[in-house]
PASEMAR-942945 format. One record per atom (N, C-alpha, C): residue number from 1; residue in one letter; x, y, z. Coordinates in nm, 2 decimals. Example, Ala and Ser with C-alpha at 12.3 -4.5 7.8 and 13.67 -1.06 7.14 Angstrom:
2
+-----+----+--------+--------+--------+
!   i ! aa !   east !  north !     up !
+-----+----+--------+--------+--------+
!   1 !  A !   1.32 !  -0.57 !   0.78 !
!   1 !  A !   1.23 !  -0.45 !   0.78 !
!   1 !  A !   1.32 !  -0.33 !   0.78 !
!   2 !  S !   1.28 !  -0.22 !   0.71 !
!   2 !  S !   1.37 !  -0.11 !   0.71 !
!   2 !  S !   1.29 !   0.00 !   0.79 !
+-----+----+--------+--------+--------+
***
This chain:
60
+-----+----+--------+--------+--------+
!   i ! aa !   east !  north !     up !
+-----+----+--------+--------+--------+
!   1 !  M !  26.16 !   7.92 !  12.25 !
!   1 !  M !  26.14 !   7.83 !  12.36 !
!   1 !  M !  26.25 !   7.72 !  12.35 !
!   2 !  L !  26.31 !   7.69 !  12.46 !
!   2 !  L !  26.41 !   7.59 !  12.47 !
!   2 !  L !  26.35 !   7.45 !  12.48 !
!   3 !  H !  26.38 !   7.36 !  12.39 !
!   3 !  H !  26.32 !   7.22 !  12.39 !
!   3 !  H !  26.42 !   7.11 !  12.44 !
!   4 !  V !  26.55 !   7.14 !  12.43 !
!   4 !  V !  26.65 !   7.03 !  12.46 !
!   4 !  V !  26.78 !   7.10 !  12.50 !
!   5 !  L !  26.84 !   7.03 !  12.60 !
!   5 !  L !  26.98 !   7.06 !  12.64 !
!   5 !  L !  27.07 !   6.96 !  12.58 !
!   6 !  V !  27.18 !   7.01 !  12.53 !
!   6 !  V !  27.28 !   6.92 !  12.47 !
!   6 !  V !  27.42 !   6.95 !  12.53 !
!   7 !  E !  27.49 !   6.84 !  12.57 !
!   7 !  E !  27.62 !   6.86 !  12.62 !
!   7 !  E !  27.71 !   6.77 !  12.53 !
!   8 !  I !  27.82 !   6.83 !  12.48 !
!   8 !  I !  27.91 !   6.76 !  12.39 !
!   8 !  I !  28.05 !   6.78 !  12.44 !
!   9 !  N !  28.12 !   6.68 !  12.47 !
!   9 !  N !  28.26 !   6.68 !  12.51 !
!   9 !  N !  28.35 !   6.60 !  12.41 !
!  10 !  E !  28.46 !   6.66 !  12.37 !
!  10 !  E !  28.55 !   6.59 !  12.29 !
!  10 !  E !  28.69 !   6.59 !  12.35 !
!  11 !  F !  28.75 !   6.47 !  12.35 !
!  11 !  F !  28.89 !   6.46 !  12.41 !
!  11 !  F !  28.98 !   6.40 !  12.30 !
!  12 !  Y !  29.08 !   6.48 !  12.26 !
!  12 !  Y !  29.18 !   6.44 !  12.16 !
!  12 !  Y !  29.30 !   6.38 !  12.24 !
!  13 !  A !  29.32 !   6.25 !  12.22 !
!  13 !  A !  29.43 !   6.19 !  12.28 !
!  13 !  A !  29.56 !   6.22 !  12.21 !
!  14 !  D !  29.55 !   6.23 !  12.08 !
!  14 !  D !  29.66 !   6.27 !  11.99 !
!  14 !  D !  29.60 !   6.30 !  11.85 !
!  15 !  K !  29.69 !   6.30 !  11.75 !
!  15 !  K !  29.64 !   6.33 !  11.61 !
!  15 !  K !  29.55 !   6.22 !  11.55 !
!  16 !  V !  29.56 !   6.10 !  11.61 !
!  16 !  V !  29.49 !   5.98 !  11.55 !
!  16 !  V !  29.36 !   5.95 !  11.63 !
!  17 !  W !  29.36 !   5.95 !  11.76 !
!  17 !  W !  29.25 !   5.91 !  11.84 !
!  17 !  W !  29.17 !   6.03 !  11.90 !
!  18 !  R !  29.03 !   6.01 !  11.90 !
!  18 !  R !  28.94 !   6.11 !  11.96 !
!  18 !  R !  28.83 !   6.04 !  12.02 !
!  19 !  L !  28.79 !   6.08 !  12.14 !
!  19 !  L !  28.68 !   6.03 !  12.22 !
!  19 !  L !  28.57 !   6.13 !  12.23 !
!  20 !  D !  28.45 !   6.10 !  12.19 !
!  20 !  D !  28.34 !   6.20 !  12.20 !
!  20 !  D !  28.23 !   6.15 !  12.30 !
!  21 !  D !  28.18 !   6.24 !  12.38 !
!  21 !  D !  28.08 !   6.21 !  12.48 !
!  21 !  D !  27.97 !   6.31 !  12.46 !
!  22 !  E !  27.84 !   6.26 !  12.44 !
!  22 !  E !  27.73 !   6.35 !  12.41 !
!  22 !  E !  27.61 !   6.31 !  12.50 !
!  23 !  Y !  27.54 !   6.41 !  12.54 !
!  23 !  Y !  27.42 !   6.38 !  12.62 !
!  23 !  Y !  27.31 !   6.48 !  12.58 !
!  24 !  D !  27.19 !   6.43 !  12.55 !
!  24 !  D !  27.07 !   6.51 !  12.51 !
!  24 !  D !  26.97 !   6.49 !  12.62 !
!  25 !  Y !  26.91 !   6.60 !  12.66 !
!  25 !  Y !  26.80 !   6.59 !  12.76 !
!  25 !  Y !  26.68 !   6.68 !  12.72 !
!  26 !  S !  26.57 !   6.62 !  12.70 !
!  26 !  S !  26.45 !   6.69 !  12.65 !
!  26 !  S !  26.39 !   6.77 !  12.76 !
!  27 !  L !  26.34 !   6.89 !  12.73 !
!  27 !  L !  26.28 !   6.99 !  12.82 !
!  27 !  L !  26.13 !   7.00 !  12.78 !
!  28 !  S !  26.09 !   6.94 !  12.67 !
!  28 !  S !  25.95 !   6.96 !  12.62 !
!  28 !  S !  25.86 !   6.86 !  12.68 !
!  29 !  S !  25.73 !   6.86 !  12.63 !
!  29 !  S !  25.64 !   6.76 !  12.69 !
!  29 !  S !  25.67 !   6.62 !  12.66 !
!  30 !  L !  25.77 !   6.59 !  12.58 !
!  30 !  L !  25.82 !   6.45 !  12.55 !
!  30 !  L !  25.91 !   6.40 !  12.66 !
!  31 !  Q !  25.94 !   6.48 !  12.76 !
!  31 !  Q !  26.03 !   6.45 !  12.86 !
!  31 !  Q !  25.99 !   6.32 !  12.93 !
!  32 !  G !  25.86 !   6.30 !  12.95 !
!  32 !  G !  25.81 !   6.18 !  13.01 !
!  32 !  G !  25.83 !   6.05 !  12.93 !
!  33 !  Y !  25.85 !   6.06 !  12.80 !
!  33 !  Y !  25.88 !   5.95 !  12.72 !
!  33 !  Y !  26.02 !   5.92 !  12.69 !
!  34 !  S !  26.11 !   6.02 !  12.72 !
!  34 !  S !  26.25 !   6.00 !  12.69 !
!  34 !  S !  26.33 !   6.06 !  12.81 !
!  35 !  G !  26.41 !   5.97 !  12.87 !
!  35 !  G !  26.49 !   6.02 !  12.98 !
!  35 !  G !  26.63 !   6.08 !  12.93 !
!  36 !  G !  26.64 !   6.11 !  12.81 !
!  36 !  G !  26.76 !   6.16 !  12.75 !
!  36 !  G !  26.84 !   6.05 !  12.68 !
!  37 !  S !  26.94 !   6.09 !  12.61 !
!  37 !  S !  27.02 !   5.99 !  12.54 !
!  37 !  S !  27.17 !   6.02 !  12.57 !
!  38 !  H !  27.25 !   5.92 !  12.57 !
!  38 !  H !  27.39 !   5.93 !  12.60 !
!  38 !  H !  27.46 !   5.85 !  12.49 !
!  39 !  E !  27.56 !   5.92 !  12.43 !
!  39 !  E !  27.64 !   5.85 !  12.33 !
!  39 !  E !  27.79 !   5.87 !  12.36 !
!  40 !  L !  27.86 !   5.76 !  12.33 !
!  40 !  L !  28.01 !   5.76 !  12.34 !
!  40 !  L !  28.06 !   5.71 !  12.20 !
!  41 !  S !  28.16 !   5.78 !  12.15 !
!  41 !  S !  28.21 !   5.73 !  12.02 !
!  41 !  S !  28.37 !   5.75 !  12.02 !
!  42 !  L !  28.43 !   5.66 !  11.96 !
!  42 !  L !  28.58 !   5.66 !  11.95 !
!  42 !  L !  28.61 !   5.68 !  11.80 !
!  43 !  S !  28.68 !   5.78 !  11.76 !
!  43 !  S !  28.72 !   5.81 !  11.62 !
!  43 !  S !  28.87 !   5.78 !  11.60 !
!  44 !  I !  28.90 !   5.73 !  11.48 !
!  44 !  I !  29.03 !   5.71 !  11.44 !
!  44 !  I !  29.05 !   5.78 !  11.31 !
!  45 !  T !  29.15 !   5.87 !  11.30 !
!  45 !  T !  29.19 !   5.94 !  11.18 !
!  45 !  T !  29.30 !   5.87 !  11.11 !
!  46 !  I !  29.28 !   5.83 !  10.99 !
!  46 !  I !  29.38 !   5.76 !  10.91 !
!  46 !  I !  29.42 !   5.85 !  10.80 !
!  47 !  R !  29.55 !   5.89 !  10.81 !
!  47 !  R !  29.61 !   5.98 !  10.71 !
!  47 !  R !  29.69 !   5.90 !  10.61 !
!  48 !  S !  29.68 !   5.95 !  10.48 !
!  48 !  S !  29.76 !   5.89 !  10.38 !
!  48 !  S !  29.89 !   5.96 !  10.36 !
!  49 !  K !  30.00 !   5.89 !  10.32 !
!  49 !  K !  30.12 !   5.95 !  10.29 !
!  49 !  K !  30.12 !   6.04 !  10.16 !
!  50 !  R !  30.03 !   6.00 !  10.07 !
!  50 !  R !  30.01 !   6.08 !   9.95 !
!  50 !  R !  29.92 !   6.20 !   9.97 !
!  51 !  D !  29.94 !   6.30 !   9.89 !
!  51 !  D !  29.85 !   6.42 !   9.90 !
!  51 !  D !  29.74 !   6.40 !   9.80 !
!  52 !  F !  29.62 !   6.40 !   9.85 !
!  52 !  F !  29.50 !   6.39 !   9.77 !
!  52 !  F !  29.42 !   6.52 !   9.76 !
!  53 !  S !  29.49 !   6.63 !   9.76 !
!  53 !  S !  29.42 !   6.76 !   9.75 !
!  53 !  S !  29.35 !   6.77 !   9.62 !
!  54 !  T !  29.24 !   6.84 !   9.62 !
!  54 !  T !  29.16 !   6.85 !   9.49 !
!  54 !  T !  29.22 !   6.97 !   9.41 !
!  55 !  L !  29.20 !   6.96 !   9.28 !
!  55 !  L !  29.25 !   7.07 !   9.19 !
!  55 !  L !  29.15 !   7.18 !   9.18 !
!  56 !  S !  29.02 !   7.14 !   9.20 !
!  56 !  S !  28.91 !   7.24 !   9.19 !
!  56 !  S !  28.81 !   7.22 !   9.30 !
!  57 !  P !  28.76 !   7.32 !   9.36 !
!  57 !  P !  28.66 !   7.30 !   9.47 !
!  57 !  P !  28.53 !   7.24 !   9.42 !
!  58 !  R !  28.51 !   7.22 !   9.29 !
!  58 !  R !  28.39 !   7.16 !   9.24 !
!  58 !  R !  28.39 !   7.01 !   9.27 !
!  59 !  Y !  28.51 !   6.95 !   9.29 !
!  59 !  Y !  28.52 !   6.80 !   9.31 !
!  59 !  Y !  28.55 !   6.78 !   9.46 !
!  60 !  F !  28.48 !   6.68 !   9.51 !
!  60 !  F !  28.50 !   6.65 !   9.65 !
!  60 !  F !  28.57 !   6.51 !   9.67 !
+-----+----+--------+--------+--------+
***
Protein backbone atom coordinates (compact mmCIF):
# COMPACT_ATOMS: atom_id res chain seq x y z
CA UNK A 1 0.00 0.00 0.00
CA UNK A 2 1.31 3.44 -0.94
CA UNK A 3 1.53 5.84 2.03
CA UNK A 4 3.47 8.80 0.71
CA UNK A 5 4.43 10.50 -2.54
CA UNK A 6 7.87 12.07 -2.72
CA UNK A 7 9.24 14.39 -5.39
CA UNK A 8 12.96 15.21 -5.41
CA UNK A 9 14.59 17.62 -7.85
CA UNK A 10 18.30 18.43 -7.92
CA UNK A 11 19.86 21.20 -9.95
CA UNK A 12 23.63 21.29 -10.39
CA UNK A 13 24.75 24.82 -11.23
CA UNK A 14 28.38 23.67 -11.52
CA UNK A 15 30.85 21.42 -9.65
CA UNK A 16 30.52 23.49 -6.47
CA UNK A 17 26.85 24.55 -6.14
CA UNK A 18 23.76 22.31 -5.95
CA UNK A 19 20.13 23.21 -5.22
CA UNK A 20 17.73 20.53 -3.93
CA UNK A 21 13.94 20.79 -3.88
CA UNK A 22 11.92 18.08 -2.09
CA UNK A 23 8.20 17.67 -1.44
CA UNK A 24 6.49 14.92 0.60
CA UNK A 25 2.73 14.34 0.48
CA UNK A 26 0.99 11.86 2.80
CA UNK A 27 -1.62 9.49 1.34
CA UNK A 28 -2.44 7.68 4.60
CA UNK A 29 -4.94 8.52 7.33
CA UNK A 30 -2.43 11.10 8.64
CA UNK A 31 -3.17 13.29 5.61
CA UNK A 32 -5.57 15.43 7.68
CA UNK A 33 -2.78 16.22 10.15
CA UNK A 34 -0.06 16.98 7.63
CA UNK A 35 -0.44 18.99 4.45
CA UNK A 36 2.91 17.71 3.22
CA UNK A 37 6.37 19.10 3.66
CA UNK A 38 8.53 21.15 1.34
CA UNK A 39 12.30 21.50 1.66
CA UNK A 40 14.86 23.60 -0.17
CA UNK A 41 18.58 23.15 0.38
CA UNK A 42 21.68 24.72 -1.08
CA UNK A 43 24.84 22.59 -1.04
CA UNK A 44 28.41 23.72 -1.47
CA UNK A 45 31.13 21.19 -2.32
CA UNK A 46 34.56 22.18 -1.07
CA UNK A 47 37.40 20.24 -2.61
CA UNK A 48 40.94 20.13 -1.28
CA UNK A 49 44.00 20.46 -3.47
CA UNK A 50 45.58 17.54 -1.57
CA UNK A 51 44.58 13.94 -2.18
CA UNK A 52 43.04 12.39 0.95
CA UNK A 53 42.30 8.98 -0.55
CA UNK A 54 42.28 6.14 1.96
CA UNK A 55 44.84 3.38 1.86
CA UNK A 56 42.41 0.75 3.07
CA UNK A 57 38.60 0.55 2.77
CA UNK A 58 38.45 -0.16 6.54
CA UNK A 59 39.18 3.50 7.29
CA UNK A 60 36.74 6.25 6.39
